[in-house]
Residue, then its C-alpha position, 0 to 999 in steps of 0.5 A: m500500500k502506498i501511503e501519502v499525506l498530500g498536506h494538512a489532513s488530505v490522505k491518499l491510499t494507493g493499492d488495488k484501489v485508489i482512495y482519497v480521504d478529505p482531498y484538499n488543495i489538490k493542484e493537479e488534474l489527477h482523476d484517479a480516485d476509485y473512492i473519496f471519503i469525506t470526514h466533515d463539511h469544513y472547507d479544509h476537508y470538503d473541498e469541491k474543487s479538489i474533489e473534481k480534480v481527483r474524481n472520474n466517472n466511476t468514482k464513488i463518494i462517501v460522506p457523513l450526514c452533514l453532507k447529505d445534500k451534496e452528491h454522494n454514493l453512500l451516507v454514513d453516520g454514528y459508530r457503524y460497519y459499512e461496505i461499499d463494493e469490496i471496501k469494508f470500513n467502520s465509521i467512528p464519531s469524530y468530535n471535540i471534548n472541550k472545544s466547540f469547533h466539532p460538536r458531537e451532534k454534527y455527526y462528523i466521522g472518522y473512517n477505519i478502512l480495511l485494505e489488504n487485511e490491514y486497518y487504516y484509521i483516518m480520524g478526522d478532526t477529533d479529540r481523544t473520545p471514548e469511541a476512538e479509544q475502542v478502535k483497533a488499527n494497524y495505521c492511525f492518521v492522527p490530528i496533532g495541530g491543536t486548536y481544532t483537534m488534539n495537540v501533540d501531547e494529547a495525540a501522542d498519549y492517545i497513540n500510546y494507548i491504542h498502540p497501532d503498528v504505525a502512527i502518521p500525524i496529520h492536521y498540522g503545518s498549515i492551517a493549525g500547528d507548526i511544521s515542526m510538530g511532526e518530529e515533536f510528536k514522533n519523539k513522544v510516541n513509544d519506541d515500539i510504535k513506528v511513526e511516519v512523518l509525511i508532512g514536511e516543508e514541501n507539502g505543509d502548505 
């Protein structure tokens, strides 16, 4: 599986299928997406211009309830199991505990997607929640930028708790959080968990 963080919180997974989660600020006309997963309706996660640059005539779009009026092939909510074609995944509520940017009642979603016998958990904009603590994942894409999500310390504590094989920090380096936070996060995660810092100076914007 080829894993890319295209800046901020935009993730691309390339294996048998090409999956984007929250494509944002995409510059090129790629049109290679088999599936597009959207976590919520904020502009840096639901970016219609970027969606148009990665989608094609066969692309399927998965969205949460807050985007029910937008084009989609599957509408998801809550804490549930779904299948679309051969793609299996769980929806995980994504929300803030002690701030108001992502209220629980908005039904924002993170996705724990099963691909090639491994789970990829893209959390969306969230704090450490009881639902997130229950997730078992091989790869966890965790927001670390603070302000709107967990900060570095909170994210590292969470990762050490759920103990994925690999942790990949996202949601920092541009809109929220300094670009140096990736390495700071890596240094706080237990040594037996691999951390891949994929946001750097070249794609932090």
